[in-house]
C-alpha positions as CSV (number, residue, x, y, z in Angstrom):
1,X,0.1,-16.9,-10.9
2,X,-2.8,-14.9,-12.2
3,X,-2.2,-11.2,-11.5
4,X,-4.4,-8.2,-11.9
5,X,-2.7,-4.8,-12.2
6,X,-4.8,-1.8,-11.4
7,X,-3.9,1.4,-13.3
8,X,-3.1,2.7,-16.7
9,X,0.2,4.6,-16.6
10,X,3.9,4.0,-17.2
11,X,4.4,2.6,-13.7
12,X,1.8,0.0,-14.3
13,X,3.3,-0.9,-17.7
14,X,6.7,-1.3,-16.0
15,X,5.2,-3.5,-13.4
16,X,3.4,-5.6,-16.1
17,X,6.7,-5.9,-18.1
18,X,8.7,-6.9,-15.0
19,X,6.1,-9.5,-13.9
20,X,6.2,-11.2,-17.3
21,X,10.0,-11.5,-16.9
22,X,9.3,-13.9,-13.9
23,X,7.6,-16.4,-16.2
24,X,4.5,-18.4,-15.5
25,X,2.3,-15.4,-14.7
26,X,-1.0,-14.7,-16.4
27,X,-1.4,-10.9,-16.6
28,X,-4.5,-8.8,-16.5
29,X,-4.9,-5.1,-16.1
30,X,-7.7,-2.7,-15.3
31,X,-7.9,-0.6,-17.4
32,X,-4.3,-0.9,-18.6
33,X,-3.0,0.8,-21.7
34,X,-1.9,-0.1,-25.3
35,X,1.6,-1.1,-24.1
36,X,0.1,-3.5,-21.5
37,X,-2.2,-5.1,-24.1
38,X,1.0,-6.6,-25.6
39,X,1.7,-8.4,-22.3
40,X,-1.7,-9.5,-21.1
41,X,-5.4,-8.8,-21.2
42,X,-6.8,-5.3,-20.4
43,X,-10.3,-4.8,-19.0
44,X,-12.4,-1.5,-19.1
45,X,-12.7,-1.1,-15.3
46,X,-11.6,2.2,-13.7
47,X,-9.0,2.1,-10.8
48,X,-11.5,3.9,-8.5
49,X,-14.3,1.4,-9.2
50,X,-13.9,-0.9,-6.2
51,X,-17.1,-2.8,-6.9
52,X,-16.1,-3.3,-10.5
53,X,-12.6,-4.5,-9.6
54,X,-14.0,-7.0,-7.0
55,X,-16.3,-8.4,-9.6
56,X,-13.5,-8.6,-12.2
57,X,-11.0,-10.2,-9.8
58,X,-13.5,-12.8,-8.7
59,X,-14.5,-13.5,-12.3
60,X,-10.9,-14.0,-13.3
61,X,-10.1,-15.9,-10.1
62,X,-6.9,-13.8,-9.7
63,X,-4.3,-14.9,-7.2
64,X,-3.1,-11.3,-6.6
65,X,-4.2,-7.7,-7.3
66,X,-1.5,-5.1,-7.5
67,X,-2.7,-1.5,-7.2
68,X,-0.5,1.0,-8.9
69,X,-1.9,4.6,-8.4
70,X,-2.3,6.4,-5.1
71,X,-5.8,7.7,-5.6
72,X,-7.6,4.3,-5.4
73,X,-5.4,3.3,-2.5
74,X,-6.3,6.4,-0.5
75,X,-10.0,5.9,-1.5
76,X,-10.0,2.4,0.0
77,X,-10.1,0.2,-3.1
78,X,-7.6,-2.2,-1.5
79,X,-10.0,-2.6,1.5
80,X,-12.9,-3.5,-0.9
81,X,-10.8,-6.1,-2.7
82,X,-9.6,-7.7,0.6
83,X,-13.2,-7.8,1.9
84,X,-14.1,-9.5,-1.4
85,X,-11.6,-12.3,-0.6
86,X,-8.8,-11.0,-3.0
87,X,-5.1,-11.0,-2.0
88,X,-3.9,-7.4,-2.5
89,X,-0.5,-5.7,-2.8
90,X,-1.4,-2.3,-1.6
91,X,-2.2,-0.6,1.7
92,X,-5.6,-0.1,3.3
93,X,-7.1,3.4,3.3
94,X,-6.0,3.9,6.9
95,X,-2.3,3.1,6.0
96,X,-2.5,5.0,2.7
97,X,-3.0,8.2,4.7
98,X,0.8,8.3,4.9
99,X,0.5,9.8,1.4
100,X,-3.1,11.0,1.4
101,X,-2.5,13.5,4.3
102,X,0.8,15.2,4.8
103,X,-0.4,16.3,8.3
104,X,-1.0,12.6,9.2
105,X,2.4,11.6,7.8
106,X,4.1,14.2,9.9
107,X,2.4,13.0,13.0
108,X,3.5,9.4,12.3
109,X,7.1,10.4,11.4
110,X,7.5,12.5,14.6
111,X,6.1,9.7,16.7
112,X,8.5,7.2,15.0
113,X,11.4,9.5,15.6
114,X,12.2,9.9,11.9
115,X,13.8,13.3,11.0
116,X,11.6,15.6,8.9
117,X,11.5,19.2,7.8
118,X,10.3,21.6,10.5
119,X,6.9,23.1,10.3
120,X,6.9,26.9,10.2
121,X,4.5,28.9,12.4
122,X,4.0,31.4,9.7
123,X,4.9,31.4,6.0
124,X,8.2,33.2,5.4
125,X,10.6,32.7,2.5
126,X,12.6,30.7,2.0
127,X,10.1,27.8,2.6
128,X,8.1,25.0,1.1
129,X,4.4,25.2,0.7
130,X,2.5,21.8,0.5
131,X,-1.1,21.0,-0.2
132,X,-2.1,18.4,2.4
133,X,-3.9,16.0,0.1
134,X,-3.1,14.3,-3.2
135,X,-2.1,16.5,-6.1
136,X,-0.5,14.1,-8.7
137,X,3.0,15.2,-7.8
138,X,2.1,18.9,-8.3
139,X,1.2,20.0,-4.8
140,X,4.6,21.2,-3.6
141,X,5.9,24.7,-4.1
142,X,9.5,25.8,-3.4
143,X,9.4,29.4,-2.4
144,X,12.6,31.4,-2.2
145,X,11.1,34.8,-2.5
146,X,7.9,36.5,-1.3
147,X,6.5,36.6,-4.8
148,X,7.0,32.8,-5.1
149,X,5.5,32.3,-1.7
150,X,2.4,34.3,-2.6
151,X,2.0,32.3,-5.8
152,X,2.6,29.0,-3.9
153,X,0.1,29.7,-1.2
154,X,-2.5,30.6,-3.8
155,X,-1.8,27.5,-5.9
156,X,-1.9,25.2,-2.9
157,X,-5.1,26.7,-1.6
158,X,-6.7,26.2,-5.1
159,X,-6.1,22.5,-4.7
160,X,-8.5,22.4,-1.7
161,X,-7.9,21.3,1.8
162,X,-5.3,22.4,4.4
163,X,-1.9,23.8,3.5
164,X,1.4,23.1,5.2
165,X,4.5,25.4,5.3
166,X,7.8,23.8,6.1
167,X,11.5,24.9,6.2
168,X,13.3,24.7,2.9
169,X,15.9,21.9,3.1
170,X,19.0,22.0,1.0
171,X,20.8,19.0,-0.5
172,X,20.2,16.2,-3.0
173,X,17.0,14.3,-3.2
174,X,16.7,10.5,-3.2
175,X,13.7,8.2,-3.6
176,X,14.0,4.9,-1.6
177,X,11.6,2.0,-2.0
178,X,10.8,-1.0,0.2
179,X,8.2,-3.8,0.1
180,X,6.3,-4.1,3.3
181,X,4.1,-6.9,4.8
182,X,2.7,-5.1,7.7
183,X,5.7,-5.6,10.0
184,X,8.8,-6.3,7.9
185,X,10.5,-4.4,5.1
186,X,12.4,-5.5,2.0
187,X,14.5,-2.9,0.2
188,X,14.1,-2.9,-3.6
189,X,16.2,0.1,-4.6
190,X,16.7,3.8,-4.8
191,X,16.5,6.3,-7.6
192,X,16.7,10.0,-8.3
193,X,14.0,11.7,-10.3
194,X,13.6,15.0,-12.0
195,X,10.4,16.9,-11.1
196,X,10.9,20.2,-12.9
197,X,9.7,20.4,-16.5
198,X,12.8,22.1,-18.0
199,X,16.5,21.5,-18.3
200,X,18.6,22.8,-15.4
201,X,15.6,22.1,-13.1
202,X,13.7,25.1,-14.4
203,X,9.9,25.6,-14.7
204,X,7.0,24.2,-12.7
205,X,6.9,20.8,-11.0
206,X,5.5,17.9,-12.9
207,X,4.7,14.3,-12.2
208,X,8.3,13.4,-13.2
209,X,10.4,14.0,-16.3
210,X,12.9,11.2,-15.8
211,X,15.0,9.2,-13.4
212,X,18.0,7.0,-12.9
213,X,19.2,4.2,-10.7
214,X,21.4,3.4,-8.9
215,X,22.4,6.7,-7.4
216,X,26.1,7.2,-6.8
217,X,27.0,6.5,-3.2
218,X,23.8,4.5,-2.6
219,X,24.4,0.9,-3.3
220,X,22.7,-2.0,-1.6
221,X,24.3,-1.5,1.8
222,X,23.4,2.2,2.0
223,X,19.8,1.6,0.8
224,X,19.4,-1.1,3.4
225,X,20.6,1.2,6.1
226,X,18.2,4.0,5.0
227,X,15.3,1.5,5.1
228,X,16.2,0.4,8.6
229,X,16.5,4.0,9.8
230,X,13.4,5.5,8.0
231,X,11.0,2.9,6.7
232,X,11.1,0.4,9.5
233,X,10.2,2.8,12.3
234,X,7.3,4.1,10.2
235,X,6.0,0.6,9.6
236,X,6.2,-0.1,13.3
237,X,4.3,3.1,14.1
238,X,1.5,2.4,11.6
239,X,1.1,-1.1,13.0
240,X,0.8,0.4,16.5
241,X,-2.0,2.7,15.2
242,X,-3.9,-0.3,13.9
243,X,-3.0,0.5,10.3
244,X,-0.4,-2.1,9.2
245,X,1.1,-1.1,5.9
246,X,1.1,-3.8,3.2
247,X,2.5,-2.7,-0.2
248,X,5.5,-0.5,-1.3
249,X,6.5,2.4,0.9
250,X,8.3,5.1,-1.0
251,X,10.3,7.7,1.0
252,X,11.3,10.9,-0.7
253,X,14.4,12.1,1.1
254,X,16.6,15.2,1.2
255,X,20.2,14.4,1.9
256,X,21.2,17.4,4.0
257,X,24.5,18.2,5.6
258,X,22.9,16.9,8.9
259,X,21.8,13.6,7.4
260,X,18.7,12.4,5.6
261,X,15.4,14.2,6.2
262,X,12.0,12.9,4.9
263,X,10.3,15.2,2.4
264,X,7.3,13.0,1.9
265,X,6.1,9.4,2.1
266,X,4.1,7.8,-0.7
267,X,2.1,4.6,-0.5
268,X,3.0,3.2,-4.0
269,X,5.7,2.8,-6.5
270,X,7.0,6.1,-8.0
271,X,6.6,7.1,-11.6
272,X,9.1,7.4,-13.4
273,X,11.4,5.8,-10.7
274,X,9.8,2.4,-11.1
275,X,10.8,2.4,-14.8
276,X,14.4,2.7,-13.7
277,X,14.4,0.4,-10.7
278,X,12.5,-2.7,-11.9
279,X,14.8,-3.5,-14.8
280,X,17.6,-3.8,-12.3
281,X,15.8,-6.1,-9.9
282,X,16.8,-9.8,-9.9
283,X,14.5,-12.4,-8.4
284,X,10.9,-13.4,-8.5
285,X,9.0,-10.1,-8.1
286,X,5.5,-11.7,-8.4
287,X,6.3,-14.1,-5.5
288,X,7.7,-11.2,-3.4
289,X,4.5,-9.1,-4.0
290,X,2.4,-12.1,-3.1
291,X,4.4,-12.7,0.0
292,X,4.0,-9.1,1.1
293,X,0.2,-9.3,0.4
294,X,-0.1,-12.4,2.7
295,X,2.0,-10.8,5.5
296,X,5.0,-13.0,5.1
297,X,8.2,-11.5,3.6
298,X,10.4,-13.5,5.9
299,X,13.0,-15.3,3.8
300,X,12.0,-13.5,0.5
301,X,15.0,-12.5,-1.5
302,X,15.3,-9.8,-4.2
303,X,18.6,-8.1,-5.2
304,X,19.7,-5.5,-7.7
305,X,22.0,-6.4,-10.5
306,X,25.2,-4.4,-11.0
307,X,23.9,-2.3,-13.9
308,X,22.4,1.1,-14.4
309,X,19.1,2.4,-15.8
310,X,18.1,5.8,-17.1
311,X,14.5,6.8,-18.0
312,X,13.6,9.8,-20.1
313,X,9.9,10.9,-20.2
314,X,8.5,12.3,-23.4
315,X,5.7,14.7,-22.7
316,X,3.0,16.7,-24.5
317,X,4.0,20.1,-25.9
318,X,2.0,22.1,-23.3
319,X,2.6,19.8,-20.3
320,X,2.1,20.3,-17.4
321,X,-0.4,23.0,-18.2
322,X,-2.3,20.9,-20.7
323,X,-2.4,17.3,-21.9
324,X,-2.5,16.1,-25.5
325,X,-5.0,13.8,-27.2
326,X,-5.2,12.2,-30.6
327,X,-1.7,13.0,-32.0
328,X,-0.2,10.1,-33.9
329,X,2.9,8.5,-32.3
330,X,5.7,7.0,-34.4
331,X,9.0,5.4,-33.8
332,X,8.4,3.0,-30.8
333,X,9.6,0.0,-32.8
334,X,12.7,1.8,-33.8
335,X,13.4,2.8,-30.2
336,X,13.1,-0.8,-29.1
337,X,15.3,-2.0,-31.9
338,X,18.0,0.4,-30.5
339,X,17.8,-1.5,-27.2
340,X,15.4,0.8,-25.2
341,X,12.5,-0.2,-23.1
342,X,9.4,1.9,-23.9
343,X,6.7,2.3,-21.3
344,X,3.3,3.8,-22.1
345,X,2.2,6.5,-19.8
346,X,-0.5,8.5,-21.7
347,X,-1.4,6.7,-24.9
348,X,-4.5,5.4,-26.6
349,X,-5.6,3.8,-29.9
350,X,-7.5,5.3,-32.8
351,X,-8.1,2.3,-34.9
352,X,-4.7,0.8,-35.6
353,X,-2.9,4.0,-34.9
354,X,-1.2,4.6,-31.5
355,X,-2.0,8.2,-30.3
356,X,-1.3,10.5,-27.4
357,X,-3.8,10.5,-24.5
358,X,-2.3,12.4,-21.6
359,X,0.6,14.7,-20.4
360,X,3.4,12.3,-19.8
361,X,3.1,10.2,-23.0
362,X,6.0,7.7,-22.9
363,X,8.9,6.7,-20.7
364,X,12.0,5.5,-22.5
365,X,14.5,3.5,-20.4
366,X,18.0,2.5,-21.2
367,X,19.8,-0.3,-19.3
368,X,23.5,-0.8,-19.5
369,X,26.6,-1.6,-17.5
370,X,27.2,2.0,-16.5
371,X,25.2,5.2,-16.2
372,X,26.7,6.9,-19.3
373,X,25.9,4.0,-21.6
374,X,22.4,3.6,-20.1
375,X,21.8,7.3,-20.7
376,X,22.9,7.0,-24.3
377,X,20.5,4.1,-24.9
378,X,17.6,6.0,-23.4
379,X,18.3,9.2,-25.4
380,X,18.8,7.3,-28.7
381,X,15.5,5.6,-28.1
382,X,13.7,8.9,-27.2
383,X,15.1,10.5,-30.4
384,X,13.6,7.8,-32.5
385,X,10.0,8.6,-31.2
386,X,7.9,11.4,-32.5
387,X,4.5,13.0,-32.3
388,X,3.2,16.6,-32.6
389,X,4.7,18.8,-29.9
390,X,6.8,16.0,-28.3
391,X,9.5,17.2,-26.0
392,X,11.7,15.9,-23.2
393,X,14.4,17.1,-20.9
394,X,17.9,16.7,-22.3
395,X,19.8,16.5,-19.1
396,X,18.4,13.5,-17.3
397,X,21.4,11.7,-15.5
398,X,23.8,14.1,-17.1
399,X,26.9,14.5,-15.0
400,X,26.3,18.1,-14.2
401,X,22.6,17.3,-13.4
402,X,23.2,14.2,-11.2
403,X,22.5,16.5,-8.2
404,X,18.9,17.7,-8.6
405,X,17.8,19.2,-5.3
């Protein structure tokens, strides 16, 4: 199968890596990154350039386009590719509103009877302030004091668009993923990610500092039950609204004392959760994505192997306030020799030298028979990598930090 992956981050590198594990696939990426170039051919086409992607996909005669990031999905790039005759794993713009507009998502969830956080009539701490539109994982502000609320409202307003204020739910968070073909769902796993920049869940929210899978207490039966309870009714409701969802539906849940509540829905694989989930997935992923794209997941089988994965994200020194560009990166070969998987998130090339080019530079994943060993592999790998200002959280999947509400 000839596959075109759209995107350039760690999630797309993980997808590229996993699709090559299936064997027999010819891989292309637009624009890709230095890690993906080792697996396939990268093309200088931006993810938001629908016309350019249609021309590229047609020229390559691809069998399947897989769109990684949320921005091109919300902008309707999947629609353009479909209109151009390309099979696409990724929702239409109408269905991608489940992530593109939190107000729309809440309407759908309430109509589907899925439990969510209550909307507050007026902002009062404790609460959660959310920017309605896309914000690269940085548009949610937990406000326990009036000072935090004032700052959260100002920051959310600065992102543009409407602002929502919801009750603050307490509990552990869980990210649950399912492939969807417009009417059916196929669970692919659950993970827990770490959004705060600092150890002990301190500092501002980021795009994600690490993750692990599986989460204790949420094996295959529990994940399947959550998908039946939460994803399936949403898929049905979107289809009723004339916006059938094809792609991966990602539910961010809070596990409260009263049961799971949806914090948000996303219309794509998570980053860095994907880096922890895909190495544990057994079966032909390329065939499953193609089946979803053509509306026929019936009979498709994927399962998770009985192992654990931990991903540690190495970020620029001033992230999330600033990115880094041009700093030489060393030690990736050494990390891989130690058994780690290294996924490129924000890297570039300066001649033959690999350099930084972003905020979240690399994701280092350890896979082992249990969580403790997987964590050791990930951190040994991360310790082997260096660049100016490199830093990472030291408590990803640590026993005392397993619970990261």
